C-alpha positions as CSV (number, residue, x, y, z in Angstrom):
1,X,10.2,30.6,85.3
2,X,13.1,28.3,86.1
3,X,14.6,26.1,83.6
4,X,13.0,23.3,85.9
5,X,9.9,24.3,85.7
6,X,9.8,24.8,81.8
7,X,10.9,21.0,81.6
8,X,8.1,20.0,84.0
9,X,5.4,22.2,81.9
10,X,6.7,20.6,78.5
11,X,6.4,17.0,79.8
12,X,2.7,17.5,81.5
13,X,1.5,18.8,78.2
14,X,3.0,16.3,76.2
15,X,1.3,13.5,78.4
16,X,-2.0,15.0,78.4
17,X,-1.8,15.6,74.8
18,X,-1.1,11.9,74.0
19,X,-3.9,10.9,76.3
20,X,-6.4,12.8,74.4
21,X,-5.3,11.3,71.3
22,X,-5.4,8.0,72.5
23,X,-8.9,8.3,73.5
24,X,-10.4,10.0,70.4
25,X,-8.4,7.6,68.2
26,X,-9.6,4.5,69.9
27,X,-13.5,6.0,69.6
28,X,-13.2,6.7,65.9
29,X,-11.7,3.2,65.1
30,X,-14.5,1.7,67.0
31,X,-17.2,3.9,65.4
32,X,-15.7,3.0,62.0
33,X,-16.4,-0.5,62.3
34,X,-20.2,0.2,62.7
35,X,-22.5,-0.4,59.6
36,X,-23.6,3.4,59.7
37,X,-19.9,4.4,59.5
38,X,-18.3,1.7,57.3
39,X,-18.9,3.3,54.0
40,X,-17.5,6.6,55.0
41,X,-14.5,5.6,56.9
42,X,-12.9,3.2,54.6
43,X,-12.7,1.9,50.9
44,X,-15.6,-0.6,49.9
45,X,-14.8,-4.1,50.3
46,X,-13.2,-6.0,47.6
47,X,-16.0,-8.4,45.5
48,X,-15.6,-12.0,46.0
49,X,-13.6,-13.8,43.5
50,X,-15.9,-15.4,40.9
51,X,-16.7,-19.2,41.2
52,X,-15.3,-21.6,38.7
53,X,-17.8,-23.0,36.2
54,X,-18.3,-26.7,36.1
55,X,-20.2,-28.8,33.1
56,X,-21.1,-27.2,30.0
57,X,-24.2,-25.6,31.6
58,X,-21.8,-23.2,33.4
59,X,-23.0,-23.7,36.6
60,X,-21.3,-22.2,39.4
61,X,-18.7,-24.6,41.5
62,X,-16.3,-24.3,44.2
63,X,-12.9,-23.3,43.7
64,X,-11.7,-27.0,44.0
65,X,-13.9,-27.7,40.8
66,X,-11.1,-25.5,38.5
67,X,-9.3,-27.8,36.2
68,X,-5.4,-27.7,36.3
69,X,-3.5,-25.8,34.1
70,X,-2.1,-28.3,31.6
71,X,1.2,-27.7,29.8
72,X,1.6,-25.5,27.1
73,X,1.4,-26.7,23.6
74,X,4.9,-26.7,22.1
75,X,4.4,-28.2,18.8
76,X,6.2,-27.1,15.8
77,X,4.1,-25.5,13.4
78,X,3.6,-28.1,10.4
79,X,1.3,-29.0,7.4
80,X,-2.1,-31.0,8.5
81,X,-1.1,-34.4,9.8
82,X,-3.8,-35.8,7.7
83,X,-2.3,-34.6,4.5
84,X,1.2,-34.0,2.9
85,X,1.9,-31.6,0.8
86,X,0.5,-31.4,-2.8
87,X,-2.8,-33.8,-1.5
88,X,-4.5,-30.3,-0.8
89,X,-7.0,-29.7,-3.9
90,X,-6.9,-25.8,-4.8
91,X,-10.5,-24.9,-3.3
92,X,-11.7,-22.8,-6.4
93,X,-12.9,-24.5,-9.6
94,X,-10.7,-24.2,-12.6
95,X,-7.6,-22.4,-10.9
96,X,-4.3,-23.8,-11.4
97,X,-1.3,-23.9,-8.9
98,X,0.2,-21.2,-11.3
99,X,-2.5,-19.0,-10.8
100,X,-2.2,-18.6,-7.1
101,X,-0.6,-15.4,-5.5
102,X,1.2,-15.8,-2.1
103,X,-0.6,-13.5,-0.1
104,X,-0.2,-14.7,3.5
105,X,2.3,-11.8,4.8
106,X,0.8,-9.2,3.0
107,X,-0.5,-6.3,5.7
108,X,-4.2,-5.4,6.4
109,X,-5.9,-2.8,8.1
110,X,-3.2,0.0,7.4
111,X,-0.6,-2.6,8.6
112,X,-2.2,-3.4,11.9
113,X,-2.5,-7.1,11.1
114,X,-1.2,-9.8,8.7
115,X,-3.4,-11.3,6.2
116,X,-2.4,-15.0,7.1
117,X,-4.3,-16.7,4.3
118,X,-4.3,-16.3,0.3
119,X,-7.0,-14.7,-1.7
120,X,-7.8,-16.8,-4.9
121,X,-9.2,-14.4,-7.3
122,X,-12.3,-15.6,-9.7
123,X,-15.4,-14.5,-11.1
124,X,-18.3,-14.5,-8.9
125,X,-20.3,-17.6,-8.9
126,X,-17.1,-19.8,-9.4
127,X,-17.8,-22.9,-7.5
128,X,-15.9,-23.2,-4.4
129,X,-14.9,-27.1,-3.3
130,X,-13.3,-28.7,-0.1
131,X,-9.7,-28.4,0.0
132,X,-9.7,-31.4,2.2
133,X,-12.2,-34.0,3.9
134,X,-13.7,-33.0,7.4
135,X,-16.7,-31.8,9.1
136,X,-18.9,-28.8,8.5
137,X,-18.4,-27.3,12.1
138,X,-19.8,-23.6,11.8
139,X,-21.4,-21.7,8.8
140,X,-20.9,-18.0,9.8
141,X,-21.6,-14.7,8.7
142,X,-19.4,-12.0,9.7
143,X,-18.8,-8.4,9.0
144,X,-15.3,-9.0,7.5
145,X,-15.5,-12.5,6.0
146,X,-19.5,-12.2,4.7
147,X,-20.4,-16.1,4.2
148,X,-17.9,-18.1,5.9
149,X,-17.5,-21.7,6.4
150,X,-15.2,-23.7,9.0
151,X,-14.5,-27.2,7.8
152,X,-12.7,-29.4,10.8
153,X,-10.0,-32.1,9.6
154,X,-11.0,-35.4,10.2
155,X,-8.2,-35.8,13.0
156,X,-9.5,-32.5,14.6
157,X,-6.2,-30.6,14.7
158,X,-7.0,-28.7,11.5
159,X,-9.6,-26.0,10.8
160,X,-10.0,-25.0,7.0
161,X,-11.5,-21.7,6.5
162,X,-13.6,-20.5,3.5
163,X,-14.8,-16.7,3.2
164,X,-16.4,-14.1,1.0
165,X,-18.7,-16.9,-0.5
166,X,-21.5,-15.6,-2.4
167,X,-23.6,-18.5,-1.5
168,X,-23.4,-21.8,0.4
169,X,-24.2,-25.2,-1.6
170,X,-27.6,-26.2,-1.2
171,X,-28.2,-28.6,1.6
172,X,-25.0,-27.7,3.2
173,X,-25.2,-27.7,7.2
174,X,-23.5,-27.8,10.1
175,X,-22.0,-31.2,11.2
176,X,-22.2,-32.5,7.7
177,X,-19.2,-34.9,6.5
178,X,-17.8,-33.6,3.5
179,X,-15.2,-35.1,1.1
180,X,-12.3,-33.6,-0.7
181,X,-13.4,-31.9,-3.6
182,X,-17.1,-31.7,-2.8
183,X,-18.9,-28.5,-3.9
184,X,-19.2,-25.9,-0.9
185,X,-20.3,-23.0,-2.6
186,X,-19.2,-20.2,-4.7
187,X,-17.0,-17.2,-4.8
188,X,-18.3,-13.9,-3.9
189,X,-17.6,-10.4,-2.5
190,X,-19.5,-10.5,1.2
191,X,-18.1,-9.0,4.0
192,X,-15.6,-6.7,3.4
193,X,-14.4,-7.7,-0.1
194,X,-14.6,-5.7,-3.1
195,X,-17.5,-6.3,-5.4
196,X,-14.8,-5.5,-8.1
197,X,-12.4,-8.3,-7.0
198,X,-14.3,-11.2,-6.1
199,X,-12.4,-13.9,-4.5
200,X,-12.1,-16.9,-2.0
201,X,-10.5,-16.0,1.4
202,X,-9.1,-19.5,2.2
203,X,-7.0,-20.2,5.4
204,X,-5.5,-23.2,7.3
205,X,-5.7,-22.9,11.0
206,X,-3.8,-25.4,13.3
207,X,-5.7,-26.1,16.4
208,X,-6.5,-28.6,19.1
209,X,-9.1,-31.1,18.9
210,X,-10.9,-29.9,22.1
211,X,-10.8,-26.4,20.7
212,X,-13.6,-24.4,19.5
213,X,-13.8,-23.1,16.0
214,X,-13.7,-19.4,17.4
215,X,-10.6,-19.7,19.6
216,X,-7.2,-18.4,18.6
217,X,-5.3,-21.0,16.2
218,X,-1.9,-20.6,14.6
219,X,-2.1,-20.0,10.4
220,X,-0.5,-21.9,8.2
221,X,0.5,-20.6,4.8
222,X,-1.8,-22.5,2.2
223,X,0.4,-21.4,-0.7
224,X,3.1,-23.8,-0.7
225,X,0.8,-26.5,0.4
226,X,-1.5,-26.0,-2.6
227,X,1.5,-25.3,-5.0
228,X,3.0,-28.6,-3.9
229,X,6.2,-27.4,-2.2
C-alpha cells in the first residue's frame, strides 16, 4: 500500500469513528433526560433552599420576607447601664465583699472553657437575693446549672444568672417583677456542683433587649462590681 493510500485510510477511519460517537453520544444525553434514566445517569438534584420564616408562628414565607441583616453590635463591654459599680448587692445573705473570690477566669471542663462567673460559697439553705432589680425571665433546670434563674434588667440589656440553687423562693414565677434584695431562693448543689461545696454560681451577661434568655451573650466579671471597684 502506497503512502497516499495509508493517509486516505486513516482519514476515512477517523471520520467514521467521529460520526459513530456523535450519534451514540446524542442518544445517551437524550435518554439521560428522561425520568427513567435520570437517577442513574446524573447526581440527584439539590434540595430547594428553605423559605424564610415570618411571624412568631414560624410560618413559611417568601424569600423577600427575610429581614435585612443589621449592623454588628460594636458597643464596648461595660458595667450594666442601670447600675454603677458598687450598686450591685452581693446575692448571698451574710456574705461580705471580703469573702468573695474572683473565679471569673478559672478554667472549667478540663480547660475547655472559662468559668465566666463567680462562685459564692455558703452553707446549703443560705438565702439567695436579687443582686439588682428586674424581671424573672426564666426558671430553668439544667444538667449543669441545676435550678437556675434568669433575671433581666429593667432596660433589657443585662441578664443576671443564678445557678445551683437548692430551692426557689415560694411563689417565684416567670414574668414576676423583683426588687433589689428580694429573696429568690437558697444556696444548693444542684446540677454539676459538688454536694460537699454548696455555692451560688452568679453570672452577669450583657445582651440586647430583643435577645432571648438562651442566646449567646457577653459575660462580665461580677467580682469587681460586687466589690465596688
